[in-house]
C-alpha positions in Angstrom: 0.0 0.0 0.0 2.8 2.4 0.8 4.7 1.4 -2.3 1.6 2.2 -4.4 1.2 5.6 -3.0 4.8 6.5 -2.1 7.0 4.8 -4.7 10.4 5.5 -3.1 9.4 3.7 0.1 10.2 0.0 0.5 8.0 -0.3 3.6 4.9 -2.5 3.2 2.2 -3.0 5.9 1.4 -6.5 7.1 -2.4 -6.0 6.9 -4.5 -3.4 5.0 -8.2 -2.9 5.8 -9.9 -1.0 3.0 -12.4 1.6 4.0 -15.9 0.6 4.7 -18.5 1.2 7.4 -15.9 1.1 10.1 -13.7 4.0 9.0 -13.4 6.7 6.3 -9.7 6.0 5.5 -7.9 2.8 4.7 -6.2 1.3 7.7 -2.8 -0.3 7.7 -1.5 -2.6 10.4 2.0 -3.6 11.2 2.0 -6.8 13.3 4.9 -7.5 15.7 5.6 -9.8 18.6 7.8 -8.5 21.4 9.4 -10.6 24.1 9.0 -9.1 27.6 11.9 -11.1 29.1 14.9 -9.0 29.9 17.8 -9.9 27.6 15.7 -11.8 25.1 16.2 -9.3 22.4 19.2 -7.1 21.5 18.0 -4.2 23.6 19.2 -2.4 26.7 17.5 -5.0 28.8 20.4 -5.4 31.1 19.8 -1.8 32.3 16.3 -2.7 33.5 15.5 -2.6 37.2 13.4 -5.5 38.6 10.5 -3.1 38.9 10.8 -2.0 35.2 11.1 -5.6 34.1 7.8 -6.5 35.8 5.8 -3.7 34.2 2.9 -5.2 32.3 3.1 -4.3 28.6 6.6 -2.7 28.8 7.9 -4.6 25.8 4.8 -4.0 23.8 4.9 -0.3 24.5 8.5 -0.1 23.5 7.7 -1.9 20.2 4.6 0.3 19.7 6.7 3.4 20.0 9.3 2.0 17.5 6.6 1.0 14.9 4.7 4.3 15.3 7.9 6.2 14.7 8.7 4.1 11.7 5.2 4.2 10.0 3.0 6.9 11.3 4.3 9.8 9.2 4.3 7.6 6.0 0.7 6.6 6.7 -0.4 10.1 7.3 1.4 11.3 4.1 -0.6 8.7 2.2 -4.0 9.4 3.8 -4.0 6.2 5.7 -4.6 5.4 9.4 -1.9 3.3 11.1 -2.5 0.8 13.8 0.6 -0.9 15.4 -0.7 -4.5 16.1 1.7 -5.4 18.9 1.6 -8.6 21.0 3.9 -9.8 23.7 5.0 -13.4 23.4 3.1 -14.0 26.6 -0.1 -13.3 24.8 -0.5 -9.7 26.1 -2.2 -7.4 23.4 -1.1 -3.8 23.6 -3.7 -1.1 24.4 -3.9 0.4 20.8 -4.5 -3.0 19.3 -7.0 -3.9 22.0 -8.9 -0.7 21.4 -8.9 -1.4 17.6 -10.2 -4.9 18.1 -12.9 -3.6 20.4 -13.9 -1.0 17.8 -14.1 -3.6 15.0 -16.1 -6.0 17.3 -18.5 -3.3 18.3 -19.2 -2.4 14.7 -19.6 -6.1 13.7 -21.9 -6.7 16.7 -24.2 -3.9 15.6 -24.1 -5.0 11.9 -24.7 -8.8 12.6 -26.8 -8.5 15.7 -24.4 -10.9 17.6 -23.6 -10.1 21.2 -20.4 -8.1 21.5 -18.9 -10.3 24.2 -19.4 -13.4 22.0 -17.6 -11.8 19.1 -14.8 -10.4 21.3 -14.1 -13.7 22.9 -14.1 -15.4 19.5 -11.6 -13.0 17.9 -9.4 -12.9 20.9 -9.2 -16.7 20.8 -8.4 -16.6 17.0 -5.7 -14.1 17.6 -4.3 -16.0 20.5 -4.2 -19.3 18.6 -2.6 -17.6 15.6 0.1 -16.1 17.9 0.7 -19.5 19.6 1.0 -21.3 16.2 3.5 -18.7 15.1 5.5 -19.0 18.3 5.4 -22.8 18.0 6.7 -22.7 14.4 9.5 -20.3 15.4 10.4 -22.7 18.3 10.4 -25.7 15.9 12.7 -23.9 13.5 15.1 -22.8 16.2 15.3 -26.2 17.8 15.8 -27.8 14.4 18.5 -25.3 13.5 20.2 -25.8 16.8 20.1 -29.6 16.8 20.4 -30.6 13.2 23.3 -28.5 12.0 23.1 -30.2 8.6 24.1 -33.7 9.8 21.6 -35.9 7.9 18.6 -37.4 9.5 15.5 -35.3 10.0 14.8 -32.5 7.6 13.0 -29.2 8.4 9.9 -30.5 6.5 9.8 -33.7 8.6 10.2 -31.7 11.8 7.2 -29.5 10.8 5.1 -32.5 9.8 5.5 -33.9 13.3 3.7 -30.8 14.6 0.9 -30.4 12.0 0.1 -26.7 12.5 -3.0 -27.0 10.2 -4.8 -29.3 12.6 -4.9 -27.2 15.7 -8.4 -27.1 17.3 -9.7 -24.9 20.1 -13.3 -25.2 21.2 -14.3 -27.0 18.0 -13.0 -24.2 15.9 -10.4 -25.3 13.2 -7.6 -22.8 12.6 
C-alpha cells in the first residue's frame, strides 16, 4: 500500500483494511511480537530494574513506539490510518490493538446482531491461537536449526510435519 502511493518507500504494511463502514480511511496494520523477558532481544534489557522488568506491557509499549515512529508519518502522508498491532510473546495485546479490536467487534456486533462479548471472545481466541501457532513454528525452526546442523537425519519439513500446524483445534474451531 505504501509502495503504491509512495513509490520511493520500500515499507509494506502487514495488513490493509480498506475503508468501509468502520472507517473513512484505509487502515494499515504492522504486526509485531515483542518478548518481555529482559535480555531476550538485542536491547538495553540489562539496564532494566526489577520493577521496570515487571511492568505489564513494557515490551509491547517499546515496540509500539518503535513502529509508530517508523510508519505513522508515512501513513499520514498517504492518507492512511496506522495501527501498530503489537503482541507480547506471553499473549498480552497492547492497548492500541485492544482498542482497535474492540472497535471492530462493536461495529460487527451492531451489523450482525451478535452479542459483542461473544464476538470479542471469538476474535481474541483466534488471535491467541494464531500467535501460539507462530511461536510454536518459530520454536520448531530454532530447535531444528540448533540440533540438526546439517548432519543428515531429520529435515526441516519432517520436523514440521511432526507438529501439524493446520490441525490445531480450540473449542471445535479449526484454525
